[in-house]
C-alpha positions as a LaTeX table, in Angstrom:
\begin{tabular}{lrrr}
\hline
Residue & $x$ (\AA) & $y$ (\AA) & $z$ (\AA) \\
\hline
Ala1 & 150.41 & 62.93 & 239.07 \\
Thr2 & 153.77 & 61.81 & 240.43 \\
Gln3 & 155.06 & 62.20 & 243.97 \\
Glu4 & 158.55 & 62.98 & 245.20 \\
Gly5 & 158.73 & 63.29 & 248.94 \\
Glu6 & 155.73 & 65.41 & 249.88 \\
Thr7 & 155.58 & 67.17 & 246.52 \\
Trp8 & 153.13 & 66.23 & 243.78 \\
Thr9 & 153.62 & 67.11 & 240.10 \\
Ala10 & 151.02 & 66.78 & 237.35 \\
Ala11 & 151.70 & 64.10 & 234.74 \\
Ile12 & 148.53 & 64.56 & 232.71 \\
Asn13 & 150.61 & 66.07 & 229.89 \\
Ser14 & 153.20 & 63.29 & 229.75 \\
Pro15 & 153.55 & 61.38 & 226.45 \\
Glu16 & 151.82 & 58.33 & 227.95 \\
Ala17 & 148.91 & 60.39 & 229.27 \\
Val18 & 148.50 & 62.27 & 226.00 \\
Glu19 & 148.43 & 58.96 & 224.11 \\
Gly20 & 145.66 & 57.72 & 226.40 \\
Leu21 & 143.72 & 60.98 & 226.19 \\
Thr22 & 143.94 & 60.91 & 222.40 \\
Trp23 & 142.56 & 57.38 & 222.27 \\
Tyr24 & 139.79 & 58.27 & 224.73 \\
Thr25 & 138.64 & 61.46 & 223.00 \\
Asp26 & 138.88 & 59.83 & 219.57 \\
Leu27 & 136.01 & 57.58 & 220.62 \\
Ala28 & 133.86 & 60.68 & 220.15 \\
Leu29 & 135.86 & 62.67 & 217.61 \\
Lys30 & 136.67 & 59.89 & 215.15 \\
His31 & 134.32 & 57.03 & 215.95 \\
Asp32 & 131.15 & 58.93 & 216.93 \\
Ala33 & 130.78 & 56.75 & 220.02 \\
Ser34 & 129.90 & 59.74 & 222.19 \\
Thr35 & 129.29 & 63.48 & 222.13 \\
Ser36 & 130.95 & 66.49 & 223.71 \\
Ala37 & 127.77 & 67.05 & 225.72 \\
Ala38 & 128.43 & 63.78 & 227.55 \\
Thr39 & 131.17 & 65.43 & 229.60 \\
Thr40 & 128.47 & 67.24 & 231.56 \\
Trp41 & 126.27 & 64.20 & 232.10 \\
Leu42 & 125.75 & 62.89 & 235.60 \\
Glu43 & 125.76 & 59.22 & 236.54 \\
Thr44 & 121.97 & 59.38 & 236.70 \\
Asp45 & 121.82 & 60.66 & 233.11 \\
Ser46 & 123.78 & 57.66 & 231.84 \\
Leu47 & 121.60 & 55.29 & 233.84 \\
Ala48 & 118.42 & 56.90 & 232.52 \\
Ala49 & 119.61 & 56.52 & 228.94 \\
Phe50 & 120.45 & 52.87 & 229.55 \\
Leu51 & 117.08 & 52.17 & 231.20 \\
Gln52 & 115.35 & 53.73 & 228.20 \\
Glu53 & 117.50 & 51.48 & 226.00 \\
Thr54 & 118.83 & 54.41 & 223.99 \\
Val55 & 122.44 & 53.41 & 224.73 \\
Pro56 & 123.68 & 49.79 & 224.66 \\
Met57 & 126.23 & 49.99 & 227.46 \\
Phe58 & 127.81 & 52.35 & 229.98 \\
Ile59 & 130.42 & 52.43 & 232.73 \\
Thr60 & 128.93 & 52.34 & 236.21 \\
Gly61 & 129.28 & 50.95 & 239.71 \\
Ser62 & 128.28 & 47.81 & 241.58 \\
Trp63 & 125.25 & 49.51 & 243.14 \\
Val64 & 123.49 & 50.08 & 239.80 \\
Pro65 & 122.37 & 46.55 & 238.71 \\
Ala66 & 119.86 & 46.44 & 241.57 \\
Thr67 & 118.34 & 49.69 & 240.33 \\
Ile68 & 118.11 & 48.34 & 236.79 \\
Glu69 & 116.36 & 45.22 & 238.08 \\
Ala70 & 113.84 & 47.33 & 239.98 \\
Glu71 & 113.20 & 49.80 & 237.15 \\
Asn72 & 113.33 & 47.50 & 234.12 \\
Pro73 & 113.19 & 43.79 & 235.04 \\
Glu74 & 113.07 & 42.69 & 231.40 \\
Leu75 & 116.26 & 44.59 & 230.64 \\
Ala76 & 117.89 & 43.25 & 233.81 \\
Glu77 & 117.50 & 39.70 & 232.51 \\
Lys78 & 119.75 & 40.60 & 229.57 \\
Leu79 & 122.31 & 42.39 & 231.70 \\
Val80 & 125.97 & 41.38 & 231.46 \\
Ala81 & 129.07 & 43.08 & 232.83 \\
Phe82 & 132.74 & 43.12 & 231.94 \\
Thr83 & 135.81 & 44.90 & 233.22 \\
Ile84 & 136.96 & 48.10 & 231.51 \\
Pro85 & 139.35 & 46.85 & 228.81 \\
Ala86 & 142.88 & 48.24 & 228.64 \\
Lys87 & 145.26 & 48.60 & 225.72 \\
Asp88 & 147.26 & 45.49 & 226.59 \\
Ser89 & 145.16 & 43.70 & 229.22 \\
Ala90 & 141.62 & 42.85 & 230.24 \\
Val91 & 141.45 & 45.33 & 233.12 \\
Ala92 & 142.18 & 49.03 & 232.75 \\
Pro93 & 142.99 & 51.21 & 235.76 \\
Ser94 & 140.03 & 53.01 & 237.31 \\
Phe95 & 139.77 & 55.42 & 240.21 \\
Leu96 & 138.72 & 54.04 & 243.56 \\
Gly97 & 136.20 & 56.21 & 245.30 \\
Gly98 & 133.39 & 56.26 & 247.78 \\
Ser99 & 131.85 & 58.09 & 250.66 \\
Leu100 & 133.98 & 59.25 & 253.56 \\
Met101 & 133.23 & 58.96 & 257.25 \\
Cys102 & 134.94 & 61.44 & 259.52 \\
Arg103 & 134.75 & 62.92 & 262.98 \\
Phe104 & 134.67 & 66.63 & 263.69 \\
Thr105 & 137.90 & 68.00 & 265.13 \\
Glu106 & 135.97 & 69.83 & 267.84 \\
Thr107 & 133.90 & 66.83 & 268.95 \\
Ala108 & 133.67 & 66.38 & 272.71 \\
Glu109 & 134.21 & 62.61 & 272.41 \\
Pro110 & 136.89 & 62.02 & 269.74 \\
Glu111 & 137.76 & 58.49 & 270.86 \\
Leu112 & 134.11 & 57.44 & 271.05 \\
Ala113 & 133.45 & 58.97 & 267.64 \\
Phe114 & 136.30 & 56.97 & 266.13 \\
Glu115 & 135.03 & 53.78 & 267.75 \\
Leu116 & 131.67 & 54.38 & 266.05 \\
Ile117 & 133.40 & 54.77 & 262.70 \\
Lys118 & 135.26 & 51.49 & 263.23 \\
Leu119 & 132.05 & 49.76 & 264.29 \\
Val120 & 130.11 & 50.63 & 261.14 \\
Thr121 & 132.99 & 50.11 & 258.68 \\
Thr122 & 134.33 & 46.73 & 259.82 \\
Gly123 & 133.05 & 43.29 & 260.69 \\
Asp124 & 129.39 & 42.29 & 260.41 \\
Phe125 & 128.14 & 45.85 & 260.02 \\
Ala126 & 130.39 & 46.43 & 257.01 \\
Thr127 & 129.13 & 43.24 & 255.39 \\
Arg128 & 125.50 & 44.07 & 256.10 \\
Trp129 & 125.94 & 47.58 & 254.74 \\
Ala130 & 127.43 & 46.21 & 251.53 \\
Glu131 & 124.63 & 43.69 & 251.08 \\
Glu132 & 121.86 & 46.22 & 251.70 \\
Thr133 & 123.27 & 49.08 & 249.63 \\
Asn134 & 125.10 & 47.13 & 246.89 \\
Tyr135 & 128.19 & 49.24 & 247.58 \\
Phe136 & 131.41 & 47.37 & 248.25 \\
Pro137 & 132.76 & 47.46 & 251.83 \\
Gly138 & 136.07 & 49.05 & 252.71 \\
Thr139 & 137.83 & 45.94 & 253.99 \\
Thr140 & 139.23 & 43.02 & 252.00 \\
Ala141 & 137.71 & 40.40 & 254.30 \\
Ala142 & 134.23 & 41.89 & 253.98 \\
Leu143 & 134.61 & 42.21 & 250.21 \\
Asp144 & 135.53 & 38.52 & 249.96 \\
Glu145 & 132.31 & 37.63 & 251.78 \\
Val146 & 130.20 & 39.79 & 249.47 \\
Val147 & 131.82 & 38.35 & 246.35 \\
Ala148 & 131.45 & 34.78 & 247.61 \\
Gly149 & 127.73 & 35.29 & 248.08 \\
Gly150 & 127.18 & 37.39 & 244.98 \\
Asp151 & 126.37 & 36.67 & 241.35 \\
Glu152 & 128.62 & 36.81 & 238.30 \\
Ile153 & 127.98 & 40.52 & 237.77 \\
Thr154 & 129.06 & 41.29 & 241.33 \\
Lys155 & 132.29 & 39.38 & 240.75 \\
Val156 & 133.06 & 41.45 & 237.65 \\
Phe157 & 132.78 & 44.69 & 239.61 \\
Ala158 & 134.97 & 43.23 & 242.36 \\
Thr159 & 137.61 & 42.23 & 239.81 \\
Gln160 & 137.64 & 45.73 & 238.38 \\
Met161 & 138.12 & 47.19 & 241.84 \\
Thr162 & 140.76 & 44.79 & 243.14 \\
Glu163 & 142.80 & 44.43 & 239.94 \\
Gly164 & 142.32 & 47.84 & 238.34 \\
Gly165 & 141.58 & 50.14 & 241.25 \\
Lys166 & 143.88 & 53.13 & 241.63 \\
Ser167 & 143.82 & 55.92 & 244.18 \\
Val168 & 143.81 & 59.60 & 243.28 \\
Pro169 & 146.79 & 61.59 & 244.65 \\
Val170 & 146.60 & 61.52 & 248.44 \\
Thr171 & 146.76 & 65.25 & 249.06 \\
Pro172 & 144.23 & 67.92 & 250.08 \\
Ala173 & 145.01 & 69.65 & 246.77 \\
Trp174 & 143.15 & 66.93 & 244.89 \\
Gly175 & 139.86 & 68.13 & 246.30 \\
Lys176 & 140.58 & 71.57 & 244.86 \\
Ile177 & 141.41 & 70.06 & 241.48 \\
Glu178 & 138.14 & 68.15 & 241.46 \\
Gly179 & 136.28 & 71.26 & 242.60 \\
Ala180 & 137.78 & 73.27 & 239.75 \\
Lys181 & 136.75 & 70.51 & 237.29 \\
Thr182 & 140.24 & 70.64 & 235.81 \\
Leu183 & 140.12 & 67.24 & 234.11 \\
Gly184 & 136.56 & 67.61 & 232.88 \\
Thr185 & 137.38 & 70.99 & 231.39 \\
Met186 & 140.41 & 69.47 & 229.66 \\
Ile187 & 138.31 & 66.75 & 228.04 \\
Ser188 & 135.65 & 69.27 & 226.98 \\
Ser189 & 138.24 & 71.51 & 225.37 \\
Val190 & 139.63 & 68.60 & 223.34 \\
Leu191 & 136.16 & 67.64 & 222.17 \\
Asp192 & 135.62 & 71.27 & 221.18 \\
Gly193 & 138.73 & 71.30 & 218.99 \\
Thr194 & 141.75 & 72.01 & 221.20 \\
Ala195 & 144.81 & 69.85 & 220.49 \\
Val196 & 145.23 & 67.14 & 223.12 \\
Gln197 & 148.74 & 68.22 & 224.09 \\
Asp198 & 147.68 & 71.85 & 224.47 \\
Ala199 & 144.68 & 70.93 & 226.61 \\
Ala200 & 146.81 & 68.61 & 228.74 \\
Asp201 & 149.47 & 71.29 & 229.22 \\
Thr202 & 146.84 & 73.76 & 230.41 \\
Ala203 & 145.42 & 71.20 & 232.83 \\
Ala204 & 148.88 & 70.31 & 234.14 \\
Glu205 & 149.67 & 73.96 & 234.79 \\
Glu206 & 146.45 & 74.38 & 236.75 \\
Met207 & 147.04 & 71.18 & 238.71 \\
Asp208 & 150.59 & 72.19 & 239.60 \\
Gly209 & 149.23 & 75.49 & 240.86 \\
Phe210 & 146.97 & 73.67 & 243.29 \\
Phe211 & 149.72 & 71.22 & 244.28 \\
Ser212 & 152.06 & 74.10 & 245.17 \\
Glu213 & 149.61 & 75.93 & 247.43 \\
\hline
\end{tabular}
């Protein structure tokens, strides 16, 4: 989506987006590298298939290698990681995401609540949290510490995040778009036979409806 002032407009049906969507869906439609059913899979489904060695690779997060090591040590010894390749570079854009910490608007101690949030998301606590959960911290300084003390696989995930990480549109409407599964529905419709441009136009119309609310 593109932003002008405070207004967001869907760009999922732009020529560039349609080119990317065509390439992506062709992995399944032309190259049999996936199946339409995969659009409904959860992260845990992909991990389970990898642990069972029924798929050779999958896209996942920095917290998963530790699980693989615990569940299948022999497989973990063979594990390698690489950034998501792009058309013209080694690192493709990928959405940044994670859990959110917030304070209730009606809390009796708003300033104290915010101090707690700062305490657990910065400094030593942020670094400890990252080390113990295998999730990356939310500050650059803490991330540098984790990467410096990590292995080669950790560094790959960090590179993907720092060089390819992109934010979703910063608007409350995005939560509604995710809730409506607009993008997932678009991909599913293409895999079921809808022309990419038509599916993208439908998705863009729905997104613009949410953006205009």
